[in-house]
C-alpha angles and dihedrals in degrees: 000000000000115000121230120185121186111229100177140345126194145147125247109237094220111050095010094238115163114229123194124183116202138177108232121198120182116225089225091060135244130124121327114253133210108235118203117198118189117188120197108179103301096342123093129198113196128180136163127216133190122239095261092052092044091052093050093045092047092049092053093045092051093046092049094048093047091052094056119104113269096014097104091075094042101056110152096012094116095050 
């Protein structure tokens, strides 16, 4: 059986989407994937990314957030 481990789950303040990040490991083997589940009312968007893609995406997200006005004094608040 595949193994799914929830890493974080939160709601977006604007739009109220529910985001869940999960580690997904296939029973048959292979690399673990980061599964992103976005729920908007009754609709789900689900996609899986490999570790290299997740690292690049995370780096860009962190850089963008840090560059926004007022974020310098709030580092770590969202985590």
